[in-house]
N, C-alpha and C positions, 0 to 999 in steps of 0.2 A: 615570463610571457606577458604580452600586452593585454589590455583589458579585453574582456569578452565583448563581442559585437554580434549583430544579427548574421554576419557572414561566417562566424566561427563554427567549425564543424566539430562533431563529436570526437573525431580523431584528434583534433587539436586540443579539445578540452582534456582528453585523457593525458596529454603531454604536459599539462600544467604541473610544475614541480611540486607544489603543495599537495597535489592529489596523488602523488606517486604511490603512497601506501595502499590506496584503495581505488586506483584508477579503473580497474576492471569492473567495479560496481557502480560506476556512473550511470551506465545502462547495462545491466548484467544479463548475460546468457552463457551457459556453460559450454556452448559451442558457438562458433561464429556463424550466424544464420546467413544463408545466401541472399535473403531478401529481408527488408524491414517488414515485420508482420502486419503493420498498418498501411504501409506504402509499398506494395509489391513491385519488384524491379529496382528498388533503391537499396544500395549498400547502406546499412545502418550507420557505418562510420562516416558516411558523407552527409548524414543528417545535420542540418544547420539550425542555428538558433533563430533564423528568420521566420521559422514556422511559429504560428500562434501556440502558446502565449509567450512571445519573444521576451518581453520585459520581465516576465516572471522567471523564465529560465535563467536569464542573466542575473537577476536579483538573487535567486537561490544559490547560484554558483559563486557569486561574489560574497555572499554571507558565509558560505562554507570555506572559501579561501581565506576570508578575513579571520574566521575562527582559528584556522590552522596557524595563521601568522601571529595571532594573539597568544599562542601556546596552549589552546584548548586541546585536551585529549579527545579528538574527534572520532577516530575509528576504533572499533572494539570487536573482538572475537566473542561470539556467544557460546562457542563450544571450546572445550579444552583440547590440548594436543592429543590426548589419549582418545577422546571422543572422535576426533577427526581421523585418527589412525584406524579406529574400528569401523568408521563409516566415512570413507573419503569424500562422498558427496556433501558432507557437512562443511567442507572447505568452500563450498559455493554459497556461503552466507556471510553477512556483514551487518554491523549496526553502526550508524553515524549519529552522533550527538549534536544537537543544536540547542545551546543553553539559553533559557529565558531568565526569569527572576528566580533567585534562590528561594526554595521553600514552596514554590508553586507546583501544581500537579503537571503531569506530562501526557502527551499524545504519542502513541506509537503509530507510524504511518507506513502503509503498504501500498506502493505504487502499482500500476497495472502493467499489462504487457501480454495478455492472452495466455498466461502460464507458459509462454515461450521465452519472454524476457521480463526484466523488472526495470521500468523506465523511471528511475528515481529522479533524474535531473529534470524531467518534465512535470512530475506530479508530487514527488517527495520533497525536494529541497525548497521549491517556492512556497509550499504550504507551511513547511517547518519555519522558514524565515518569517512569514507573516504571523505565525503563532508566537514566535519570539517577540515580535513588536507588540503583541497583545499581552505580553508578560509570561506566556506559558512556555514550558520546556517541551522539546520535541525530539523524537528519535525516528530515523528512517531505516527501515529494515529491508535488506536484500534477502529474500527467502528463496528456497530451492525451486527451480523451474526446469522445464524442458526435459522431463524424465517420464517415461511410460509408467503408468501406475503411480502417479505422483502423490496422491493423497495417502496418508494424512501428513506428509512431511512439511508442507507449508505451515500448518498450525503447530506442529512440533517446533518449528523455528520461532513462531510467535511465543510459545511457552518458554523456550530457551532464552529468548530476548528479554522477556519479562522477569524471569528468574535472575538474569544477569543485572537488570536495572534495579530490581528490589534489593539484591545483595550489595550493590554499589551505590545505593541511593544517597548515602551521606557524601560520598565523593562527588557525585553528580549535583548534589544540592537540590534534589527533587523530592516532592511529596509523592508517596505512592497511593494516597487515598483517592479513590474515585478516578483512577486513570481512564483514558479513553483510547480506543483503537479505531483508526480511520483507514479506509481502503478505497481505491479507485479501480473500477472495471474488474479485472481478475483479482486485483488486490482487495476489491470490495467483496469478492467471494471469500477470500481469506478472512477478512475482518468479520463478515457475516457468519462464517463458519465458527469463529471464535465464541459466538454466543450460544452455540448448540451443544447438546449433551455429548454427542458422539465424537465430534471433532474439536470441541472447544474447551473452555476453562474448567468445566466439571471433570472432564477426562484427565486433566493434568493436576487437579487439586489446587488450582490457583484462584485468587480472588476474582469475583465478578467485577467486570469493568463498570465504571460509572456511566459510560455511554459507548455505543458503537455508532460510527458515522459512515454511512454508505453513499459513496459518490459514483453515480452511474454504475452501481455494482451489479455483477453477474450473479444475482441471487438464485437464478434458475438457469440450468443448462440442459436443454433437451438433447436426447440422443437421436438427432435427425441429420440429414445430409449436410446441412449448413454448418452445424456445430460438432459433427462427429469427431473431427481431429482433436478438438479441445477435450471433449468427453473422454475419448480414448486416452489422451495424455493424462487425464485425471485418474482414471480407474484401471486402465490396462486391458488386456485381452480377456481375462477370466476373472472378473471382479467379484468380490464378496457382495451378495445382495444388499447387505446393510450399508456397504460403502456406496452403492448405487443410489440408495435412498438418501444418504447423507449429502450427495452432490447438490441437491436442491434445498437450499437453506429454508425456503418458505415452508417446506414440509416438516421442518424440525424446530419450529418456533414453539416454545412452551411458556408457561406463566412466569418462569424465572429467567427468561431471555432478558438481556440488559436493555435499558432504555435506548431507543434507536432514532437517529435522525437520518432520513433518506432524501436524496435529491437527484434529479435527472432532467434532461431536456427531451422534449417530445420528438425532436428531429434527429435523435441519436440513431445513426445507421448501423452501429456495431452491436449495441445491446438495446433491444427494444424496450421502450419505457414501461411496457406492461409488466416487466419484471419488478419494477419499483412499486407499481400499483398492487401487484400480488403480494409483495412483501408487506405493504401497508395493511392489506386485508388480513394477512396472517397475524401481524402484530395486534391489530384491533380485536381479532377473535380470541387471542390469548390474553387480552387485558394488559398488554405491555405499554407503558408510556412511550409515545413516539410522535414524530412529526414527519409529514411528507411535503416536499416542495417540488412541484413540476413546473418547468419553464418551457416556453414555446420554442425558442431558438438558441442554439449554442453548440449542438453536436456532441462529439465524444472526445475524450482526451484533452479536456480544456483546463484542468487544474483549478487555479483560483477563479477562472472564468470571467475576469474583467472584460468589459466591452462585449459581453453577451447578456442575454436575459437573466442568466444565473448569477450575475455579479452580486457579491455580498453574501453568498451562501455560507462562507466560513464564519462570519460574525453571527449569523442566525444559528449555526450549528454549535458554536461555543456558548451562546446564550442558553440554548437547550441543555447542553452538557452541564453548565454551571447552575 
């Protein structure tokens, strides 16, 4: 295939020969949605790289393709064949490795998509590529989405991914000390939940992360008319009351919640920035080391956010983490 351009569509990206093994996870949904969840009326397969942040999408895809060409073992199953046979929805997961410097720690990245899709090529690959240039290793996780009563499966997928990384750390050449989990939008809800007792690392008996990085994360999801479909997708028709409480990360921050970096733009029309403010207050009340960055303009779904007020957030987040 020719080089990626702003006119390249998602459908064309999926046909890239180097991506054949994991093409369905470039932007994952376990069903073909009639509409793009962010752009109603648009077939997601017609999504082009001309949408912001175009340069980042292309850079992330180029990095991924170059890694495959170099012979890097990029795509990994986080569940065994037996686990997938017992729970077929576990086939809807994938882990992509972006190698940085050997011996450096890693970041596990969860892209957003409203728990309907996982838009890794928009938010996962570009951030992973930039982390590599900074020397750090990165993994991009496709977690389970678009299922009624979804929780706690996304954090089960985080746990499975981390167990896989820890058990193969020597082959990956990564340090497991002080790992970080970063998430965008709904992926920010996954990452934020990883710090809680009910849905996160204590539940699975895994090490506490060195940092959680919340990028316009949906740390609160109200059961109102605007967000009911997402809330219902998370907890189902007859949810356990404890699960309903667990949906709002801000209500589950304790003193042993991991150090957290939070950022968001005030003109975000999909996740109101008050969610980040409330998360900041919850972290402050619990005595958790944290930083909040609020920017005036940039919107939602902006990934690395160059050419917006949030430009440079990743460097600040990494400095906080380290």
